[in-house]
C-alpha positions in Angstrom: 0.0 -0.1 0.0 1.4 3.4 -1.0 2.1 6.2 1.6 -0.7 8.5 -0.3 -3.6 5.6 -0.2 -2.3 5.0 3.7 -3.0 8.8 4.2 -6.1 9.2 2.0 -7.6 6.0 3.9 -6.5 7.7 7.5 -7.9 11.1 6.7 -11.3 9.3 5.9 -11.3 7.4 9.1 -10.9 10.8 11.0 -13.7 12.3 9.1 -16.0 9.5 9.5 -15.1 9.0 13.5 -15.7 13.1 13.8 -19.0 12.9 11.8 -20.2 9.9 14.5 -19.0 11.7 17.3 -20.8 14.9 16.7 -24.1 13.1 16.1 -23.5 11.5 19.0 -23.1 14.7 20.7 -27.0 16.0 19.7 -28.1 12.3 20.5 -26.6 12.5 24.2 -28.1 16.0 24.8 -31.6 14.4 23.7 -31.2 11.6 25.7 -29.9 13.9 28.6 -33.4 16.1 28.2 -35.5 12.7 28.6 -33.6 11.6 31.2 -33.9 14.8 33.2 -37.7 15.2 32.2 -38.3 11.2 33.8 -36.8 13.2 37.3 -38.9 14.2 39.8 -36.7 17.8 40.0 -39.4 19.7 37.8 -43.1 18.4 38.5 -44.4 21.7 37.1 -43.4 20.6 33.3 -46.5 19.1 31.8 -45.6 19.5 28.3 -43.0 19.3 25.5 -42.5 20.3 21.8 -39.7 19.6 19.8 -39.0 22.3 17.1 -38.3 20.1 14.1 -37.1 21.9 11.1 -33.9 22.0 9.2 -34.6 25.5 7.6 -31.2 27.5 6.8 -29.7 24.2 7.3 -30.1 24.2 11.2 -30.3 20.4 11.4 -32.8 20.6 14.2 -35.0 17.6 12.9 -34.8 15.2 15.1 -33.8 12.6 12.0 -30.7 14.9 11.4 -28.9 11.5 12.4 -29.6 7.9 12.5 -28.3 8.3 16.5 -30.5 11.5 17.4 -33.4 9.9 15.9 -33.2 6.7 17.9 -32.3 8.6 21.2 -35.4 10.8 20.4 -37.6 7.6 19.8 -36.5 5.7 22.8 -36.8 8.5 25.2 -40.3 9.7 23.9 -41.2 6.3 24.0 -42.0 5.9 28.0 -45.5 6.2 29.1 -44.8 9.5 30.6 -45.3 11.1 27.5 -48.9 11.5 26.2 -49.8 11.2 23.1 -53.8 10.7 22.5 -55.3 12.6 25.5 -55.9 16.2 26.5 -57.9 17.5 29.5 -60.1 20.1 29.4 -62.2 22.4 32.2 -64.4 24.9 30.9 -62.6 24.8 27.4 -59.1 25.3 28.9 -56.3 22.9 28.6 -55.4 21.1 32.0 -52.4 19.4 33.0 -52.3 15.6 33.4 -51.8 14.9 36.8 -49.2 12.1 36.2 -47.9 12.9 32.5 -46.6 15.0 30.3 -48.2 16.0 27.0 -46.1 15.3 24.1 -46.2 17.9 20.9 -44.3 19.4 18.3 -43.6 22.2 15.5 -43.7 19.0 12.8 -41.7 20.9 10.0 -44.0 23.4 9.0 -41.2 25.5 6.8 -39.5 28.2 7.2 -42.0 31.0 7.5 -43.6 28.2 10.6 -47.4 28.3 8.5 -47.1 25.6 5.8 -49.5 23.5 7.7 -50.7 20.0 6.2 -51.8 16.7 7.7 -49.1 14.9 5.5 -46.2 17.0 7.3 -47.8 16.2 11.0 -47.9 12.3 10.4 -44.6 12.3 8.9 -43.3 13.5 12.0 -45.7 10.8 14.1 -44.5 8.3 11.6 -40.7 9.2 12.4 -40.9 9.0 16.1 -43.6 6.5 16.5 -45.6 8.4 18.9 -48.5 11.0 18.3 -48.5 14.2 19.5 -51.3 16.1 21.5 -50.8 19.4 19.6 -49.5 20.9 16.7 -47.5 24.1 16.5 -47.7 26.8 13.8 -47.0 30.8 13.4 -49.9 33.0 12.8 -47.8 35.8 10.7 -49.6 39.1 10.4 -47.8 40.5 7.7 -49.7 43.1 6.0 -53.0 42.1 8.0 -54.2 40.4 11.0 -56.5 37.3 10.3 -57.4 34.4 12.1 -56.1 30.9 10.5 -58.9 29.2 9.7 -57.7 26.8 7.1 -54.8 25.8 9.0 -56.8 25.4 12.4 -59.2 23.1 10.6 -56.4 21.2 8.7 -54.7 20.5 12.3 -57.9 19.6 14.1 -59.0 17.6 10.9 -55.7 15.3 11.7 -57.3 15.0 15.2 -54.4 17.1 16.9 -55.0 20.5 19.0 -54.2 23.7 16.8 -51.7 25.6 18.8 -51.4 29.3 17.5 -48.3 31.6 17.5 -49.7 35.3 17.0 -46.6 36.7 15.8 -47.0 40.7 14.9 -44.4 41.2 12.3 -44.8 42.4 9.2 -41.5 40.6 7.8 -38.8 38.2 9.0 -36.2 40.9 9.9 -34.9 40.2 13.3 -33.0 42.5 15.6 -34.9 45.7 15.1 -38.6 47.6 15.4 -41.7 46.2 13.2 -42.8 49.3 11.0 -46.0 48.4 11.4 -46.8 46.4 14.8 -45.6 48.1 17.8 -47.1 47.4 21.3 -48.5 50.9 22.0 -50.6 51.0 18.4 -52.3 47.3 19.7 -53.1 49.0 23.0 -54.3 52.2 21.2 -56.5 50.0 19.6 -55.3 50.8 16.3 -55.7 47.1 15.0 -58.9 46.4 17.2 -61.3 45.8 13.8 -58.7 42.9 12.8 -58.3 41.4 16.2 -62.2 41.6 17.1 -62.8 39.7 14.0 -59.9 37.5 14.8 -61.4 36.7 18.2 -65.2 35.8 16.2 -63.4 33.5 13.8 -61.9 31.8 16.6 -65.0 31.2 18.5 -66.8 30.2 15.4 -64.6 27.7 15.2 -66.2 26.1 18.3 -63.1 24.0 19.0 -60.4 24.1 21.9 -57.9 26.8 20.4 -54.1 27.0 22.3 -52.6 30.0 21.6 -49.9 32.5 22.5 -49.3 36.3 21.6 -45.3 37.5 21.1 -43.0 34.2 21.5 -39.9 34.7 23.3 -40.7 38.3 24.2 -37.8 38.4 26.4 -35.6 38.2 23.2 -34.5 40.9 21.1 -34.7 38.8 17.8 -38.3 39.7 17.9 -39.5 43.4 17.3 -41.8 43.0 20.3 -39.0 42.8 22.6 -39.1 45.7 25.4 -36.3 47.0 23.8 -38.2 48.6 20.8 -41.3 49.2 22.8 -39.8 51.9 25.1 -36.8 50.0 26.8 -35.9 50.4 30.3 -37.2 53.8 30.4 -39.8 54.1 33.3 -41.4 57.5 33.0 -43.1 57.7 29.7 -45.8 54.6 29.8 -47.6 53.1 33.1 -46.3 52.7 36.2 -42.9 55.1 37.4 -41.5 52.1 38.7 -41.8 49.6 35.6 -39.8 49.4 32.5 -41.8 50.7 29.6 -40.6 48.4 27.2 -41.8 44.9 29.1 -45.2 47.0 30.4 -46.3 47.8 27.1 -46.0 44.3 25.7 -47.7 42.8 29.3 -50.4 45.8 28.3 -50.7 44.7 24.7 -51.2 41.0 25.6 -53.8 41.9 28.1 -55.6 43.8 25.4 -55.9 41.1 23.0 -57.3 38.5 25.3 -59.3 41.3 26.6 -60.8 41.3 23.0 -61.2 37.8 22.7 -63.1 37.2 25.9 -65.4 40.2 25.1 -66.2 38.9 22.0 -67.1 35.2 22.8 -63.7 33.4 22.6 -63.2 31.6 25.2 -62.3 28.5 23.7 -58.5 29.5 23.7 -56.2 28.8 26.4 -53.5 31.0 26.6 -49.6 30.8 27.0 -46.8 32.8 28.3 -43.6 31.8 26.0 -40.7 33.3 27.3 -36.6 32.0 26.3 -34.5 30.4 28.5 -32.1 33.2 28.2 -33.0 36.6 27.4 -31.5 39.4 25.2 -30.5 42.2 26.2 -29.2 40.6 29.2 -30.3 43.1 32.0 -32.5 43.3 35.0 -35.4 45.4 33.0 -35.7 42.4 30.5 -36.6 40.0 33.1 -39.5 37.8 32.6 -41.8 39.3 35.4 -41.5 42.3 33.7 -44.0 41.2 30.9 -45.9 38.8 32.8 -49.6 39.8 32.0 -51.0 37.8 35.2 -52.7 34.7 36.4 -55.9 36.1 35.3 -54.8 36.0 31.7 -52.4 33.5 31.4 -53.3 29.4 32.1 -49.9 27.8 31.2 -46.2 29.2 31.0 -44.0 28.3 28.1 -40.3 28.2 27.7 -37.7 27.5 24.8 -34.8 25.6 25.6 -32.3 25.2 22.8 -28.7 23.3 22.7 -26.3 25.5 19.9 -28.2 26.0 16.8 -25.1 26.5 15.0 -21.5 24.3 15.4 -20.0 27.4 16.9 -22.4 27.5 19.8 -21.4 27.0 23.7 -22.7 23.6 24.5 -24.8 23.4 27.4 -26.9 20.4 28.6 -30.7 20.4 28.3 -30.3 20.2 32.2 -28.2 22.9 33.0 -30.6 25.4 30.9 -33.8 24.4 32.7 -32.1 24.5 36.3 -31.1 28.1 35.0 -34.8 29.0 34.3 -37.2 26.8 36.0 -37.2 28.8 39.7 -37.9 31.9 37.5 -40.8 30.2 36.1 -42.1 28.8 39.2 -41.4 31.9 40.8 -43.6 33.5 38.4 -46.7 31.5 38.9 -47.7 28.5 39.8 -49.5 27.3 36.6 -48.2 24.4 34.6 -45.2 24.8 32.7 -44.9 23.8 28.6 -41.4 23.5 27.1 -42.7 24.7 23.6 -39.6 24.8 22.0 -36.4 22.1 22.6 -33.8 21.4 19.8 -30.4 21.2 19.2 -28.4 21.2 15.7 -25.9 18.4 15.2 -22.4 19.3 16.5 
């Protein structure tokens, strides 16, 4: 064997070994997540939802490698994770006393709204387990409109529709939206459309799950407090509260009030934060955004390992240990991990 062939084979071996070790790192993260969820450290966690997509080569899908898929299938196969039953009292989703609901964003595309029965079934086929709800975005773009078609597709697939109300005109990150500010929502500038949204939601006559302003403590979204008044406390509302988060809180309250006034009492409302907010400042703490227990039914959180290969690695349990005490200090409501995922490392 020539030395050149030997070198080539050695390089190939190292490359294959590296590929295997990186995929095993994602698989290990998933394994750790399910071990963590099976522990008794986090009794308020009552739902999980994997973010299943590869948009922009993010490699967040559970089948990004055979090892990662097997780790997820093994973990979610536990009877702790509920796949076929959801409990409701007065049209509100309630936590299962002994289990955790299994759900997903089942690869509804980069715009997060390409809902189809086929995508739901494809996810369930991959993991060998059903989901209780399917999670998708109701992007407002140039108008606010209830996603009737998407809701019916999900319901006809036998799942609960989970709607993310996203007040954005485009997908640009890191700045204010040119149209949908929190103050305009509070002022009633969009009330005509929001009232119709509420009436259409009520007319669906099915249980709906919903959230407004996903991950509001992250400045990658325009509804973050940074773009709606920031830490200033003397230009809106209470003088002892930062205006940016306070405006978000009141905008969310306004939307829920409109829904209630127009018969949309079939909605379970979630408050969805990111485990690590940006900016990392006291005024951006999640409690400053919270609409209150009289408005919110469930708390939610996003927990991500690295989404790109050069990001710092943290285990699922480490991240959960950072955010869980903040959530339970905020309210006694049940907690849903509304997004969790990691890229292939």
